[in-house]
Every structure is written in structure tokens, then in C-alpha cells.
C-alpha positions in Angstrom: 0.1 0.2 0.2 1.2 3.3 -0.6 1.0 6.6 1.5 -1.8 7.9 -0.8 -3.7 4.8 0.0 -3.2 5.2 3.6 -4.1 9.0 3.4 -7.1 8.6 1.5 -8.8 5.4 3.9 -7.9 8.0 6.5 -9.6 10.8 5.4 -12.7 8.7 5.0 -12.8 7.4 7.8 -12.0 10.9 9.8 -14.5 12.4 7.4 -17.3 10.9 9.2 -15.7 10.9 12.8 -15.8 14.6 12.5 -19.5 14.3 12.5 -20.2 12.4 15.6 -19.9 15.6 17.0 -22.8 17.9 16.2 -22.3 19.8 13.1 -23.5 22.0 10.2 -24.9 20.8 7.5 -23.3 22.8 4.9 -22.3 22.5 0.8 -18.7 21.9 1.8 -19.8 18.8 4.0 -21.4 17.1 1.8 -19.1 17.5 -1.6 -15.8 17.2 0.5 -16.3 12.9 0.9 -17.5 13.0 -3.2 -14.2 15.2 -4.1 -11.9 12.6 -2.2 -14.0 9.5 -3.9 -13.6 11.6 -7.2 -10.3 12.2 -6.7 -9.7 8.6 -5.8 -11.4 6.9 -8.9 -9.6 9.0 -11.5 -6.4 7.8 -9.3 -7.6 4.3 -9.6 -10.4 3.5 -12.0 -9.0 2.2 -15.1 -12.9 1.1 -16.5 -15.4 -1.3 -15.7 -13.9 -5.4 -16.3 -16.7 -7.2 -17.1 -14.5 -11.1 -18.3 -15.4 -13.7 -16.4 -17.3 -13.4 -12.5 -15.9 -9.7 -12.8 -18.7 -7.9 -13.3 -20.7 -9.8 -10.3 -17.7 -9.2 -8.1 -17.8 -5.1 -9.2 -22.0 -5.2 -8.6 -22.1 -7.3 -5.3 -19.3 -4.5 -3.7 -20.5 -1.1 -5.5 -24.2 -2.7 -3.7 -22.9 -3.5 -0.1 -21.1 0.4 -0.1 -24.4 1.6 -0.8 -26.6 -0.1 1.6 -23.5 1.1 4.2 -24.1 4.0 3.1 -27.5 4.6 3.3 -27.2 2.9 6.6 -24.9 5.5 7.9 -27.1 8.1 7.0 -30.3 6.9 7.9 -28.7 6.8 11.7 -27.2 10.2 11.1 -29.6 12.5 13.3 -30.5 15.3 10.6 -32.6 18.6 12.5 -32.7 22.1 12.6 -30.9 23.7 15.6 -32.4 26.8 17.5 -31.1 29.3 15.2 -33.0 27.7 11.6 -29.6 25.6 10.8 -29.4 22.3 9.9 -27.5 19.9 12.5 -26.3 16.1 11.9 -24.6 14.0 14.0 -23.3 10.5 13.4 -24.7 8.7 15.9 -22.3 5.7 16.6 -24.2 2.9 14.8 -23.5 5.0 11.5 -19.7 5.4 12.2 -19.8 2.1 12.6 -21.1 1.2 9.8 -18.9 3.6 7.8 -15.8 2.3 9.5 -16.7 -0.7 8.4 -16.9 -0.3 4.8 -14.0 1.6 5.1 -12.1 -0.7 7.2 -12.9 -3.7 5.2 -11.4 -2.4 2.0 -8.4 -1.4 3.8 -8.2 -4.8 5.5 -8.9 -6.4 2.1 -5.9 -3.9 0.8 -3.6 -4.8 3.4 -3.8 -8.6 2.9 -3.5 -8.3 -0.6 -0.1 -6.3 -0.2 1.1 -7.9 2.8 1.0 -12.2 2.1 -2.2 -12.9 0.8 -1.5 -12.4 -3.2 -0.9 -16.2 -3.5 -4.1 -16.9 -1.9 -6.2 -13.9 -3.6 -4.7 -15.0 -6.7 -5.5 -19.3 -6.4 -9.5 -17.6 -5.3 -9.5 -15.6 -8.7 -8.3 -18.1 -10.8 -10.8 -20.7 -9.5 -14.0 -18.1 -9.5 -13.0 -16.7 -12.9 -11.5 -13.2 -11.3 -8.6 -11.0 -12.0 -7.0 -8.0 -10.3 -8.4 -5.4 -12.7 -12.3 -6.4 -10.9 -10.8 -6.6 -7.4 -9.5 -3.1 -7.9 -12.6 -1.7 -9.4 -14.8 -3.3 -6.8 -13.3 -1.9 -4.1 -13.3 1.5 -5.5 -16.9 1.7 -6.8 -18.0 -0.2 -2.8 -16.4 3.3 -1.5 -18.0 5.3 -4.4 -21.2 3.7 -3.3 -20.8 4.1 -0.1 -19.7 7.9 0.0 -22.5 9.0 -2.4 -25.5 7.1 -0.8 -24.3 8.6 3.0 -24.2 12.3 1.2 -27.5 11.6 -1.1 -29.4 10.6 2.3 -28.6 12.9 4.4 -28.2 15.4 1.9 -32.1 14.9 1.4 -33.1 14.5 5.0 -31.6 18.3 5.5 -33.1 19.9 2.9 -36.5 18.1 4.1 -35.4 19.9 8.0 -34.9 23.1 5.9 -37.7 23.4 4.1 -40.5 22.2 6.6 -39.2 23.5 9.7 -39.1 20.2 11.4 -38.2 20.5 14.8 -35.2 18.9 16.5 -35.5 15.0 16.7 -38.3 14.6 14.3 -35.5 13.2 11.7 -33.0 11.6 14.2 -33.3 7.7 13.3 -35.7 5.5 15.1 -33.6 3.4 18.0 
């Protein structure tokens, strides 16, 4: 893993962990995670492989990322503060879902680059997968996680802003 790989993973974790403390929902808080994954996509994504079972792997990982991101977005408290501004606070469960997504990608990268490559190569050969499928799947998993969470929180923030929703009413159930 390169320094850049570490930096992207740590930055994605930090973006949500900083929201464990309640903060204002702004365009920057919504667009910064998207900017990070767009940069990462330009750096790591070089097409979508469709040979063998690569497309199944890529779609499965993207779906998993989308589910984790949507879950994190739904478990983030979104409400209007006393001054009328929209506030967000990622609950512990939302942060855990986010860290599970980013952490699983980080763990996979560590495994693949620190001794797991032979096992991964055998598994890939047995299941008609190649390296491009794994790389694309992991990157699209991150995209889907970030985009889904951002979309859910953004929509919930717009609803709170537009409808003068009182504090707590857009908080996640349980």
C-alpha cells in the first residue's frame, strides 16, 4: 500500500468521525467526501472489467457499499437547531457502519499486499476473477458508500430546512 492509499482511507474515516460531534450541514460537508472519492476514482479506476465473474464482483461490492452508506446516512441525526440551521450528528451505529466499509477495504488492501496475494490469486483463478475486478470493485464500493450516505443526509437536510422540522423528529429510529 502506498502513502496515498493510507491517506485516502484515513481521510474517509475522519470525515465521518468528525461528525460524531454535532455540526452544521453545509455544502462543504456534503461535497468534501464526494471530492475525495472522485479524486480516488480518477487515480485508481481505469474502466469496469466485464470478463469472467468480474462484473458480478464489482456490482456486489458496489451494492454493499451503497447499503453501508445508506444505513450510515439513515442513522445520522439530522435536525434544525435553535438558530434555524440544519445540524447533523453521526451516531455511534452510523460511524460503525462507515468504519466497517472503509475498514474492510483497508483490511483487504493490507491482506492483498502483505502476504495474501497467492491465496487471492488462487481464489480469483478458481472463480474467474482478475485483479482489475478486485480493484474496481473496492473503488466502486467506496464510491457507492460515500454517494449513498451523502445523498441520504443531503435529502434529509433539505427536508429539515424546508419544513422547519423540530429537533429530533428526523433522528433515526432507535
